[in-house]
Jmol script that loads the backbone (N, CA, C; Angstrom):
load data "model"
ATOM      1  N   MET A   1     -60.212  14.117-171.876  1.00  0.00           N
ATOM      2  CA  MET A   1     -60.366  13.517-170.678  1.00  0.00           C
ATOM      3  C   MET A   1     -61.907  13.069-170.425  1.00  0.00           C
ATOM      4  N   SER A   2     -62.082  12.077-169.606  1.00  0.00           N
ATOM      5  CA  SER A   2     -63.432  11.606-169.428  1.00  0.00           C
ATOM      6  C   SER A   2     -63.466  11.151-167.885  1.00  0.00           C
ATOM      7  N   ASP A   3     -64.523  11.062-167.518  1.00  0.00           N
ATOM      8  CA  ASP A   3     -64.764  10.535-166.076  1.00  0.00           C
ATOM      9  C   ASP A   3     -65.330   9.020-166.183  1.00  0.00           C
ATOM     10  N   ARG A   4     -65.226   8.509-167.382  1.00  0.00           N
ATOM     11  CA  ARG A   4     -65.521   7.112-167.697  1.00  0.00           C
ATOM     12  C   ARG A   4     -64.691   6.245-166.798  1.00  0.00           C
ATOM     13  N   VAL A   5     -65.175   5.051-166.334  1.00  0.00           N
ATOM     14  CA  VAL A   5     -64.348   4.088-165.687  1.00  0.00           C
ATOM     15  C   VAL A   5     -63.806   3.193-166.782  1.00  0.00           C
ATOM     16  N   GLN A   6     -62.520   2.939-166.624  1.00  0.00           N
ATOM     17  CA  GLN A   6     -61.826   2.004-167.670  1.00  0.00           C
ATOM     18  C   GLN A   6     -60.850   1.115-166.800  1.00  0.00           C
ATOM     19  N   CYS A   7     -60.855  -0.203-166.964  1.00  0.00           N
ATOM     20  CA  CYS A   7     -59.952  -0.955-166.214  1.00  0.00           C
ATOM     21  C   CYS A   7     -58.752  -1.239-167.155  1.00  0.00           C
ATOM     22  N   THR A   8     -57.703  -1.616-166.306  1.00  0.00           N
ATOM     23  CA  THR A   8     -56.300  -1.938-166.962  1.00  0.00           C
ATOM     24  C   THR A   8     -55.954  -3.246-166.375  1.00  0.00           C
ATOM     25  N   ALA A   9     -55.524  -4.187-167.238  1.00  0.00           N
ATOM     26  CA  ALA A   9     -55.061  -5.599-166.653  1.00  0.00           C
ATOM     27  C   ALA A   9     -53.612  -5.471-166.998  1.00  0.00           C
ATOM     28  N   PHE A  10     -52.861  -6.122-165.879  1.00  0.00           N
ATOM     29  CA  PHE A  10     -51.477  -6.336-165.964  1.00  0.00           C
ATOM     30  C   PHE A  10     -50.938  -7.796-166.249  1.00  0.00           C
ATOM     31  N   TYR A  11     -49.913  -7.815-166.944  1.00  0.00           N
ATOM     32  CA  TYR A  11     -49.492  -9.201-167.415  1.00  0.00           C
ATOM     33  C   TYR A  11     -48.821  -9.878-166.163  1.00  0.00           C
ATOM     34  N   LYS A  12     -49.478 -10.834-165.649  1.00  0.00           N
ATOM     35  CA  LYS A  12     -48.963 -11.669-164.511  1.00  0.00           C
ATOM     36  C   LYS A  12     -48.817 -10.559-163.383  1.00  0.00           C
ATOM     37  N   ASP A  13     -47.589 -10.365-162.759  1.00  0.00           N
ATOM     38  CA  ASP A  13     -47.417  -9.220-161.779  1.00  0.00           C
ATOM     39  C   ASP A  13     -46.615  -8.296-162.292  1.00  0.00           C
ATOM     40  N   ASP A  14     -46.376  -7.971-163.503  1.00  0.00           N
ATOM     41  CA  ASP A  14     -45.598  -7.080-164.172  1.00  0.00           C
ATOM     42  C   ASP A  14     -46.297  -5.875-164.542  1.00  0.00           C
ATOM     43  N   THR A  15     -46.368  -4.791-163.775  1.00  0.00           N
ATOM     44  CA  THR A  15     -47.206  -3.582-163.905  1.00  0.00           C
ATOM     45  C   THR A  15     -46.731  -2.671-165.129  1.00  0.00           C
ATOM     46  N   THR A  16     -45.477  -3.020-165.657  1.00  0.00           N
ATOM     47  CA  THR A  16     -45.238  -2.335-166.790  1.00  0.00           C
ATOM     48  C   THR A  16     -45.713  -2.721-168.171  1.00  0.00           C
ATOM     49  N   VAL A  17     -46.460  -3.904-168.041  1.00  0.00           N
ATOM     50  CA  VAL A  17     -47.149  -4.458-169.274  1.00  0.00           C
ATOM     51  C   VAL A  17     -48.727  -4.227-168.912  1.00  0.00           C
ATOM     52  N   GLN A  18     -49.398  -3.295-169.672  1.00  0.00           N
ATOM     53  CA  GLN A  18     -50.764  -2.905-169.404  1.00  0.00           C
ATOM     54  C   GLN A  18     -51.642  -3.033-170.484  1.00  0.00           C
ATOM     55  N   LEU A  19     -52.694  -3.718-170.263  1.00  0.00           N
ATOM     56  CA  LEU A  19     -53.750  -3.891-171.289  1.00  0.00           C
ATOM     57  C   LEU A  19     -54.911  -3.308-170.984  1.00  0.00           C
ATOM     58  N   THR A  20     -55.547  -2.584-171.944  1.00  0.00           N
ATOM     59  CA  THR A  20     -56.912  -2.094-171.684  1.00  0.00           C
ATOM     60  C   THR A  20     -57.744  -2.649-172.989  1.00  0.00           C
ATOM     61  N   ASN A  21     -59.069  -2.333-173.091  1.00  0.00           N
ATOM     62  CA  ASN A  21     -59.740  -2.752-174.227  1.00  0.00           C
ATOM     63  C   ASN A  21     -59.568  -2.139-175.521  1.00  0.00           C
ATOM     64  N   HIS A  22     -58.522  -1.094-175.502  1.00  0.00           N
ATOM     65  CA  HIS A  22     -57.990  -0.501-176.727  1.00  0.00           C
ATOM     66  C   HIS A  22     -56.514  -0.727-177.211  1.00  0.00           C
ATOM     67  N   ASN A  23     -55.721  -1.105-176.224  1.00  0.00           N
ATOM     68  CA  ASN A  23     -54.240  -1.268-176.510  1.00  0.00           C
ATOM     69  C   ASN A  23     -53.557  -2.030-175.529  1.00  0.00           C
ATOM     70  N   LEU A  24     -52.347  -2.345-175.933  1.00  0.00           N
ATOM     71  CA  LEU A  24     -51.418  -3.090-175.082  1.00  0.00           C
ATOM     72  C   LEU A  24     -50.095  -2.215-175.009  1.00  0.00           C
ATOM     73  N   ALA A  25     -49.646  -1.882-173.730  1.00  0.00           N
ATOM     74  CA  ALA A  25     -48.621  -0.948-173.543  1.00  0.00           C
ATOM     75  C   ALA A  25     -47.518  -1.557-172.801  1.00  0.00           C
ATOM     76  N   PHE A  26     -46.294  -1.159-173.059  1.00  0.00           N
ATOM     77  CA  PHE A  26     -45.121  -1.691-172.452  1.00  0.00           C
ATOM     78  C   PHE A  26     -44.497  -0.363-171.836  1.00  0.00           C
ATOM     79  N   ASP A  27     -44.469  -0.093-170.616  1.00  0.00           N
ATOM     80  CA  ASP A  27     -43.896   1.188-169.963  1.00  0.00           C
ATOM     81  C   ASP A  27     -42.497   0.965-169.734  1.00  0.00           C
ATOM     82  N   VAL A  28     -41.606   1.849-170.566  1.00  0.00           N
ATOM     83  CA  VAL A  28     -39.994   1.585-170.275  1.00  0.00           C
ATOM     84  C   VAL A  28     -39.475   2.881-169.783  1.00  0.00           C
ATOM     85  N   SER A  29     -40.410   3.796-169.202  1.00  0.00           N
ATOM     86  CA  SER A  29     -39.839   5.192-168.842  1.00  0.00           C
ATOM     87  C   SER A  29     -39.007   5.107-167.688  1.00  0.00           C
ATOM     88  N   HIS A  30     -39.076   3.981-166.867  1.00  0.00           N
ATOM     89  CA  HIS A  30     -38.007   3.888-165.728  1.00  0.00           C
ATOM     90  C   HIS A  30     -36.690   3.211-166.178  1.00  0.00           C
ATOM     91  N   ASN A  31     -36.584   2.957-167.527  1.00  0.00           N
ATOM     92  CA  ASN A  31     -35.344   2.452-168.153  1.00  0.00           C
ATOM     93  C   ASN A  31     -34.597   3.457-168.908  1.00  0.00           C
ATOM     94  N   GLY A  32     -34.936   4.721-168.743  1.00  0.00           N
ATOM     95  CA  GLY A  32     -34.259   5.928-169.207  1.00  0.00           C
ATOM     96  C   GLY A  32     -34.869   6.273-170.640  1.00  0.00           C
ATOM     97  N   GLY A  33     -36.026   5.627-171.108  1.00  0.00           N
ATOM     98  CA  GLY A  33     -36.641   5.888-172.392  1.00  0.00           C
ATOM     99  C   GLY A  33     -36.463   5.025-173.436  1.00  0.00           C
ATOM    100  N   LEU A  34     -37.254   5.239-174.432  1.00  0.00           N
ATOM    101  CA  LEU A  34     -37.513   4.400-175.516  1.00  0.00           C
ATOM    102  C   LEU A  34     -36.615   4.703-176.774  1.00  0.00           C
ATOM    103  N   VAL A  35     -36.014   3.768-177.650  1.00  0.00           N
ATOM    104  CA  VAL A  35     -35.445   4.182-178.688  1.00  0.00           C
ATOM    105  C   VAL A  35     -36.051   3.460-179.852  1.00  0.00           C
ATOM    106  N   THR A  36     -36.105   2.142-179.807  1.00  0.00           N
ATOM    107  CA  THR A  36     -36.738   1.232-180.842  1.00  0.00           C
ATOM    108  C   THR A  36     -37.195  -0.024-180.181  1.00  0.00           C
ATOM    109  N   TYR A  37     -38.184  -0.709-181.038  1.00  0.00           N
ATOM    110  CA  TYR A  37     -38.708  -1.936-180.653  1.00  0.00           C
ATOM    111  C   TYR A  37     -38.809  -2.747-181.908  1.00  0.00           C
ATOM    112  N   ALA A  38     -38.935  -4.082-181.533  1.00  0.00           N
ATOM    113  CA  ALA A  38     -39.178  -5.138-182.631  1.00  0.00           C
ATOM    114  C   ALA A  38     -40.314  -5.894-182.042  1.00  0.00           C
ATOM    115  N   VAL A  39     -41.307  -6.185-182.954  1.00  0.00           N
ATOM    116  CA  VAL A  39     -42.506  -7.069-182.518  1.00  0.00           C
ATOM    117  C   VAL A  39     -42.657  -8.268-183.425  1.00  0.00           C
ATOM    118  N   ARG A  40     -42.914  -9.392-182.617  1.00  0.00           N
ATOM    119  CA  ARG A  40     -43.093 -10.721-183.356  1.00  0.00           C
ATOM    120  C   ARG A  40     -44.243 -11.473-182.899  1.00  0.00           C
ATOM    121  N   TYR A  41     -45.262 -11.635-183.920  1.00  0.00           N
ATOM    122  CA  TYR A  41     -46.571 -12.329-183.474  1.00  0.00           C
ATOM    123  C   TYR A  41     -46.378 -13.705-183.842  1.00  0.00           C
ATOM    124  N   ASP A  42     -46.730 -14.631-182.843  1.00  0.00           N
ATOM    125  CA  ASP A  42     -46.532 -16.071-183.096  1.00  0.00           C
ATOM    126  C   ASP A  42     -45.303 -16.406-183.710  1.00  0.00           C
ATOM    127  N   ASP A  43     -45.119 -17.133-184.760  1.00  0.00           N
ATOM    128  CA  ASP A  43     -43.880 -17.603-185.227  1.00  0.00           C
ATOM    129  C   ASP A  43     -43.396 -16.754-186.537  1.00  0.00           C
ATOM    130  N   GLY A  44     -44.199 -15.609-186.742  1.00  0.00           N
ATOM    131  CA  GLY A  44     -43.935 -14.722-187.904  1.00  0.00           C
ATOM    132  C   GLY A  44     -42.710 -13.980-187.698  1.00  0.00           C
ATOM    133  N   GLN A  45     -42.325 -13.227-188.903  1.00  0.00           N
ATOM    134  CA  GLN A  45     -41.116 -12.446-188.815  1.00  0.00           C
ATOM    135  C   GLN A  45     -41.141 -11.279-188.007  1.00  0.00           C
ATOM    136  N   ALA A  46     -40.156 -10.925-187.274  1.00  0.00           N
ATOM    137  CA  ALA A  46     -40.253  -9.767-186.460  1.00  0.00           C
ATOM    138  C   ALA A  46     -40.173  -8.578-187.158  1.00  0.00           C
ATOM    139  N   THR A  47     -40.847  -7.511-186.826  1.00  0.00           N
ATOM    140  CA  THR A  47     -40.838  -6.159-187.417  1.00  0.00           C
ATOM    141  C   THR A  47     -40.174  -5.170-186.440  1.00  0.00           C
ATOM    142  N   GLU A  48     -39.106  -4.552-186.991  1.00  0.00           N
ATOM    143  CA  GLU A  48     -38.485  -3.381-186.151  1.00  0.00           C
ATOM    144  C   GLU A  48     -39.045  -2.071-186.540  1.00  0.00           C
ATOM    145  N   VAL A  49     -39.154  -1.322-185.509  1.00  0.00           N
ATOM    146  CA  VAL A  49     -39.809   0.036-185.463  1.00  0.00           C
ATOM    147  C   VAL A  49     -39.081   1.012-184.771  1.00  0.00           C
ATOM    148  N   PHE A  50     -38.666   2.105-185.313  1.00  0.00           N
ATOM    149  CA  PHE A  50     -38.048   3.206-184.619  1.00  0.00           C
ATOM    150  C   PHE A  50     -39.083   4.037-183.945  1.00  0.00           C
ATOM    151  N   ALA A  51     -39.083   4.240-182.579  1.00  0.00           N
ATOM    152  CA  ALA A  51     -40.087   4.799-181.995  1.00  0.00           C
ATOM    153  C   ALA A  51     -40.306   6.350-182.320  1.00  0.00           C
ATOM    154  N   SER A  52     -41.562   6.642-182.377  1.00  0.00           N
ATOM    155  CA  SER A  52     -41.973   8.055-182.897  1.00  0.00           C
ATOM    156  C   SER A  52     -41.629   8.967-181.668  1.00  0.00           C
ATOM    157  N   GLU A  53     -41.712  10.238-181.910  1.00  0.00           N
ATOM    158  CA  GLU A  53     -41.339  11.197-180.863  1.00  0.00           C
ATOM    159  C   GLU A  53     -42.366  11.130-179.817  1.00  0.00           C
ATOM    160  N   ARG A  54     -43.644  10.932-180.123  1.00  0.00           N
ATOM    161  CA  ARG A  54     -44.712  10.870-179.179  1.00  0.00           C
ATOM    162  C   ARG A  54     -44.410   9.561-178.268  1.00  0.00           C
ATOM    163  N   LEU A  55     -44.106   8.392-178.715  1.00  0.00           N
ATOM    164  CA  LEU A  55     -43.723   7.275-177.833  1.00  0.00           C
ATOM    165  C   LEU A  55     -42.537   7.596-177.000  1.00  0.00           C
ATOM    166  N   LYS A  56     -41.410   8.018-177.670  1.00  0.00           N
ATOM    167  CA  LYS A  56     -40.208   8.440-176.741  1.00  0.00           C
ATOM    168  C   LYS A  56     -40.581   9.395-175.733  1.00  0.00           C
ATOM    169  N   ASN A  57     -41.506  10.482-176.010  1.00  0.00           N
ATOM    170  CA  ASN A  57     -41.875  11.268-174.883  1.00  0.00           C
ATOM    171  C   ASN A  57     -42.777  10.618-173.693  1.00  0.00           C
ATOM    172  N   ILE A  58     -43.466   9.732-174.156  1.00  0.00           N
ATOM    173  CA  ILE A  58     -44.326   8.930-173.286  1.00  0.00           C
ATOM    174  C   ILE A  58     -43.501   7.803-172.444  1.00  0.00           C
ATOM    175  N   GLY A  59     -42.433   7.313-173.220  1.00  0.00           N
ATOM    176  CA  GLY A  59     -41.622   6.204-172.660  1.00  0.00           C
ATOM    177  C   GLY A  59     -42.146   5.032-172.635  1.00  0.00           C
ATOM    178  N   ALA A  60     -43.058   4.698-173.620  1.00  0.00           N
ATOM    179  CA  ALA A  60     -43.738   3.331-173.715  1.00  0.00           C
ATOM    180  C   ALA A  60     -44.003   3.001-175.051  1.00  0.00           C
ATOM    181  N   VAL A  61     -43.996   1.593-175.452  1.00  0.00           N
ATOM    182  CA  VAL A  61     -44.468   1.095-176.589  1.00  0.00           C
ATOM    183  C   VAL A  61     -46.033   0.968-176.408  1.00  0.00           C
ATOM    184  N   ILE A  62     -46.872   1.407-177.379  1.00  0.00           N
ATOM    185  CA  ILE A  62     -48.334   1.230-177.206  1.00  0.00           C
ATOM    186  C   ILE A  62     -48.774   0.655-178.558  1.00  0.00           C
ATOM    187  N   LEU A  63     -49.168  -0.655-178.549  1.00  0.00           N
ATOM    188  CA  LEU A  63     -49.806  -1.413-179.399  1.00  0.00           C
ATOM    189  C   LEU A  63     -51.249  -1.108-179.661  1.00  0.00           C
ATOM    190  N   ALA A  64     -51.714  -0.266-180.589  1.00  0.00           N
ATOM    191  CA  ALA A  64     -53.057   0.115-180.807  1.00  0.00           C
ATOM    192  C   ALA A  64     -53.487  -0.096-182.262  1.00  0.00           C
ATOM    193  N   GLY A  65     -54.766   0.132-182.596  1.00  0.00           N
ATOM    194  CA  GLY A  65     -55.290   0.083-183.902  1.00  0.00           C
ATOM    195  C   GLY A  65     -54.953  -1.163-184.619  1.00  0.00           C
ATOM    196  N   THR A  66     -54.408  -1.272-185.719  1.00  0.00           N
ATOM    197  CA  THR A  66     -54.219  -2.675-186.484  1.00  0.00           C
ATOM    198  C   THR A  66     -53.161  -3.301-185.622  1.00  0.00           C
ATOM    199  N   ASP A  67     -52.042  -2.756-185.037  1.00  0.00           N
ATOM    200  CA  ASP A  67     -51.320  -3.487-184.222  1.00  0.00           C
ATOM    201  C   ASP A  67     -51.968  -4.230-183.080  1.00  0.00           C
ATOM    202  N   PHE A  68     -52.870  -3.595-182.539  1.00  0.00           N
ATOM    203  CA  PHE A  68     -53.682  -4.316-181.370  1.00  0.00           C
ATOM    204  C   PHE A  68     -54.567  -5.367-181.970  1.00  0.00           C
ATOM    205  N   ASP A  69     -55.042  -5.137-183.045  1.00  0.00           N
ATOM    206  CA  ASP A  69     -55.763  -6.396-183.839  1.00  0.00           C
ATOM    207  C   ASP A  69     -54.996  -7.455-184.039  1.00  0.00           C
ATOM    208  N   ASP A  70     -53.644  -7.229-184.398  1.00  0.00           N
ATOM    209  CA  ASP A  70     -52.707  -8.460-184.518  1.00  0.00           C
ATOM    210  C   ASP A  70     -52.503  -9.176-183.100  1.00  0.00           C
ATOM    211  N   VAL A  71     -52.457  -8.272-182.084  1.00  0.00           N
ATOM    212  CA  VAL A  71     -52.123  -8.804-180.789  1.00  0.00           C
ATOM    213  C   VAL A  71     -53.514  -9.827-180.346  1.00  0.00           C
ATOM    214  N   LYS A  72     -54.604  -9.313-180.646  1.00  0.00           N
ATOM    215  CA  LYS A  72     -55.827 -10.014-180.274  1.00  0.00           C
ATOM    216  C   LYS A  72     -55.815 -11.265-181.083  1.00  0.00           C
ATOM    217  N   SER A  73     -55.405 -11.411-182.295  1.00  0.00           N
ATOM    218  CA  SER A  73     -55.540 -12.661-183.096  1.00  0.00           C
ATOM    219  C   SER A  73     -54.285 -13.600-182.824  1.00  0.00           C
ATOM    220  N   ALA A  74     -53.254 -13.166-182.026  1.00  0.00           N
ATOM    221  CA  ALA A  74     -52.096 -14.021-181.945  1.00  0.00           C
ATOM    222  C   ALA A  74     -52.243 -14.755-180.534  1.00  0.00           C
ATOM    223  N   LYS A  75     -51.395 -15.913-180.573  1.00  0.00           N
ATOM    224  CA  LYS A  75     -51.261 -16.732-179.401  1.00  0.00           C
ATOM    225  C   LYS A  75     -50.147 -16.314-178.625  1.00  0.00           C
ATOM    226  N   ARG A  76     -49.135 -15.797-179.243  1.00  0.00           N
ATOM    227  CA  ARG A  76     -47.835 -15.425-178.539  1.00  0.00           C
ATOM    228  C   ARG A  76     -47.359 -14.013-179.194  1.00  0.00           C
ATOM    229  N   LEU A  77     -46.786 -13.297-178.279  1.00  0.00           N
ATOM    230  CA  LEU A  77     -46.246 -12.067-178.586  1.00  0.00           C
ATOM    231  C   LEU A  77     -44.822 -11.921-178.017  1.00  0.00           C
ATOM    232  N   ARG A  78     -43.910 -11.674-178.985  1.00  0.00           N
ATOM    233  CA  ARG A  78     -42.559 -11.379-178.378  1.00  0.00           C
ATOM    234  C   ARG A  78     -42.093  -9.968-178.697  1.00  0.00           C
ATOM    235  N   ILE A  79     -41.583  -9.285-178.009  1.00  0.00           N
ATOM    236  CA  ILE A  79     -41.304  -7.809-178.258  1.00  0.00           C
ATOM    237  C   ILE A  79     -39.815  -7.537-177.517  1.00  0.00           C
ATOM    238  N   ARG A  80     -39.065  -6.970-178.389  1.00  0.00           N
ATOM    239  CA  ARG A  80     -37.644  -6.560-177.896  1.00  0.00           C
ATOM    240  C   ARG A  80     -37.668  -5.050-177.851  1.00  0.00           C
ATOM    241  N   ILE A  81     -37.415  -4.350-176.683  1.00  0.00           N
ATOM    242  CA  ILE A  81     -37.584  -2.879-176.701  1.00  0.00           C
ATOM    243  C   ILE A  81     -36.102  -2.368-176.405  1.00  0.00           C
ATOM    244  N   GLY A  82     -35.603  -1.620-177.227  1.00  0.00           N
ATOM    245  CA  GLY A  82     -34.324  -0.853-176.952  1.00  0.00           C
ATOM    246  C   GLY A  82     -34.546   0.361-176.185  1.00  0.00           C
ATOM    247  N   THR A  83     -33.642   0.548-174.935  1.00  0.00           N
ATOM    248  CA  THR A  83     -33.943   1.634-174.161  1.00  0.00           C
ATOM    249  C   THR A  83     -32.474   2.378-174.072  1.00  0.00           C
ATOM    250  N   LEU A  84     -32.667   3.563-173.514  1.00  0.00           N
ATOM    251  CA  LEU A  84     -31.342   4.404-173.469  1.00  0.00           C
ATOM    252  C   LEU A  84     -30.439   3.975-172.529  1.00  0.00           C
ATOM    253  N   VAL A  85     -30.949   3.553-171.403  1.00  0.00           N
ATOM    254  CA  VAL A  85     -30.042   3.239-170.159  1.00  0.00           C
ATOM    255  C   VAL A  85     -29.835   1.791-170.072  1.00  0.00           C
ATOM    256  N   ASN A  86     -30.954   0.863-170.019  1.00  0.00           N
ATOM    257  CA  ASN A  86     -30.759  -0.437-169.731  1.00  0.00           C
ATOM    258  C   ASN A  86     -30.518  -1.493-170.980  1.00  0.00           C
ATOM    259  N   GLY A  87     -30.181  -0.943-172.160  1.00  0.00           N
ATOM    260  CA  GLY A  87     -30.011  -1.848-173.416  1.00  0.00           C
ATOM    261  C   GLY A  87     -31.350  -2.213-173.826  1.00  0.00           C
ATOM    262  N   TYR A  88     -31.408  -3.622-174.061  1.00  0.00           N
ATOM    263  CA  TYR A  88     -32.728  -4.234-174.705  1.00  0.00           C
ATOM    264  C   TYR A  88     -33.527  -5.025-173.416  1.00  0.00           C
ATOM    265  N   LEU A  89     -34.762  -4.862-173.500  1.00  0.00           N
ATOM    266  CA  LEU A  89     -35.770  -5.648-172.682  1.00  0.00           C
ATOM    267  C   LEU A  89     -36.501  -6.548-173.516  1.00  0.00           C
ATOM    268  N   ASP A  90     -36.583  -7.858-173.108  1.00  0.00           N
ATOM    269  CA  ASP A  90     -37.170  -8.812-173.988  1.00  0.00           C
ATOM    270  C   ASP A  90     -38.494  -9.289-173.230  1.00  0.00           C
ATOM    271  N   TYR A  91     -39.464  -9.328-173.930  1.00  0.00           N
ATOM    272  CA  TYR A  91     -40.848  -9.729-173.330  1.00  0.00           C
ATOM    273  C   TYR A  91     -41.422 -10.926-174.212  1.00  0.00           C
ATOM    274  N   ASP A  92     -41.797 -12.016-173.696  1.00  0.00           N
ATOM    275  CA  ASP A  92     -42.468 -13.081-174.382  1.00  0.00           C
ATOM    276  C   ASP A  92     -43.766 -13.407-173.598  1.00  0.00           C
ATOM    277  N   LEU A  93     -44.884 -12.873-174.313  1.00  0.00           N
ATOM    278  CA  LEU A  93     -46.222 -12.941-173.603  1.00  0.00           C
ATOM    279  C   LEU A  93     -46.942 -14.258-174.339  1.00  0.00           C
ATOM    280  N   ASN A  94     -47.609 -15.060-173.476  1.00  0.00           N
ATOM    281  CA  ASN A  94     -48.470 -16.130-173.749  1.00  0.00           C
ATOM    282  C   ASN A  94     -49.916 -15.369-173.751  1.00  0.00           C
ATOM    283  N   LEU A  95     -50.409 -15.387-174.999  1.00  0.00           N
ATOM    284  CA  LEU A  95     -51.779 -14.670-175.178  1.00  0.00           C
ATOM    285  C   LEU A  95     -53.037 -15.498-175.030  1.00  0.00           C
ATOM    286  N   SER A  96     -52.857 -16.793-174.641  1.00  0.00           N
ATOM    287  CA  SER A  96     -53.915 -17.693-174.647  1.00  0.00           C
ATOM    288  C   SER A  96     -54.996 -17.338-174.000  1.00  0.00           C
ATOM    289  N   MET A  97     -54.957 -16.474-172.974  1.00  0.00           N
ATOM    290  CA  MET A  97     -56.075 -16.065-171.981  1.00  0.00           C
ATOM    291  C   MET A  97     -56.570 -14.636-172.400  1.00  0.00           C
ATOM    292  N   LEU A  98     -56.075 -14.109-173.414  1.00  0.00           N
ATOM    293  CA  LEU A  98     -56.422 -12.670-173.803  1.00  0.00           C
ATOM    294  C   LEU A  98     -57.888 -12.575-174.010  1.00  0.00           C
ATOM    295  N   THR A  99     -58.607 -13.518-174.706  1.00  0.00           N
ATOM    296  CA  THR A  99     -59.966 -13.282-175.117  1.00  0.00           C
ATOM    297  C   THR A  99     -60.913 -13.253-173.795  1.00  0.00           C
ATOM    298  N   PRO A 100     -60.730 -14.068-172.807  1.00  0.00           N
ATOM    299  CA  PRO A 100     -61.649 -13.842-171.609  1.00  0.00           C
ATOM    300  C   PRO A 100     -61.119 -12.611-170.847  1.00  0.00           C
ATOM    301  N   VAL A 101     -59.796 -12.313-170.898  1.00  0.00           N
ATOM    302  CA  VAL A 101     -59.586 -10.892-170.165  1.00  0.00           C
ATOM    303  C   VAL A 101     -60.160  -9.730-170.878  1.00  0.00           C
ATOM    304  N   MET A 102     -60.153  -9.824-172.302  1.00  0.00           N
ATOM    305  CA  MET A 102     -60.768  -8.653-173.121  1.00  0.00           C
ATOM    306  C   MET A 102     -62.282  -8.653-172.863  1.00  0.00           C
ATOM    307  N   GLU A 103     -62.765  -9.730-172.548  1.00  0.00           N
ATOM    308  CA  GLU A 103     -64.353  -9.822-172.204  1.00  0.00           C
ATOM    309  C   GLU A 103     -64.481  -8.886-170.970  1.00  0.00           C
ATOM    310  N   ILE A 104     -63.766  -9.223-170.020  1.00  0.00           N
ATOM    311  CA  ILE A 104     -63.842  -8.510-168.592  1.00  0.00           C
ATOM    312  C   ILE A 104     -63.577  -7.146-168.816  1.00  0.00           C
ATOM    313  N   LEU A 105     -62.543  -6.673-169.606  1.00  0.00           N
ATOM    314  CA  LEU A 105     -62.241  -5.193-169.788  1.00  0.00           C
ATOM    315  C   LEU A 105     -63.228  -4.631-170.619  1.00  0.00           C
ATOM    316  N   SER A 106     -64.042  -5.306-171.470  1.00  0.00           N
ATOM    317  CA  SER A 106     -65.128  -4.673-172.201  1.00  0.00           C
ATOM    318  C   SER A 106     -66.520  -4.732-171.514  1.00  0.00           C
ATOM    319  N   GLY A 107     -66.529  -5.386-170.392  1.00  0.00           N
ATOM    320  CA  GLY A 107     -67.783  -5.603-169.639  1.00  0.00           C
ATOM    321  C   GLY A 107     -68.259  -4.442-168.925  1.00  0.00           C
ATOM    322  N   LYS A 108     -69.386  -4.630-168.315  1.00  0.00           N
ATOM    323  CA  LYS A 108     -70.108  -3.554-167.670  1.00  0.00           C
ATOM    324  C   LYS A 108     -69.364  -3.089-166.482  1.00  0.00           C
ATOM    325  N   SER A 109     -68.714  -3.890-165.634  1.00  0.00           N
ATOM    326  CA  SER A 109     -67.908  -3.348-164.539  1.00  0.00           C
ATOM    327  C   SER A 109     -66.720  -2.536-164.925  1.00  0.00           C
ATOM    328  N   CYS A 110     -66.316  -2.573-166.087  1.00  0.00           N
ATOM    329  CA  CYS A 110     -65.124  -1.795-166.482  1.00  0.00           C
ATOM    330  C   CYS A 110     -65.444  -0.569-167.474  1.00  0.00           C
ATOM    331  N   ILE A 111     -66.530  -0.723-168.009  1.00  0.00           N
ATOM    332  CA  ILE A 111     -67.029   0.393-168.829  1.00  0.00           C
ATOM    333  C   ILE A 111     -68.320   1.162-168.302  1.00  0.00           C
ATOM    334  N   ASN A 112     -68.118   2.310-167.946  1.00  0.00           N
ATOM    335  CA  ASN A 112     -69.197   3.134-167.427  1.00  0.00           C
ATOM    336  C   ASN A 112     -69.703   4.072-168.629  1.00  0.00           C
ATOM    337  N   PRO A 113     -70.901   3.776-169.024  1.00  0.00           N
ATOM    338  CA  PRO A 113     -71.359   4.550-170.245  1.00  0.00           C
ATOM    339  C   PRO A 113     -71.709   5.905-169.937  1.00  0.00           C
ATOM    340  N   SER A 114     -71.649   6.503-168.722  1.00  0.00           N
ATOM    341  CA  SER A 114     -71.867   7.748-168.468  1.00  0.00           C
ATOM    342  C   SER A 114     -70.989   8.770-169.060  1.00  0.00           C
TER     343      SER A 114
END
end "model"
wireframe off; spacefill off
backbone 0.3
color backbone group
């Protein structure tokens, strides 16, 4: 835990899609929990993933590390999330403004070096 300031951006007005300078998360905890998800970058092949126990406990898909690198280099992200209660949730994100948003999230107003 840290007292550092960190900003979070939401996709349009959907607060369940959250971007920080380290990851992109999809909160599905209000849909009864996470089972599986499939991610597709641009027009590439979709990759299906069975959610880890950690992600199931959190109730969110978190794209971080190399997955987040793929997000940052893509123009479009499609993700289908299988939930326990509400079946499948489909997201289709236009990532064309990701670079300027990432610059803000990595800027002085969002990162407090203390």
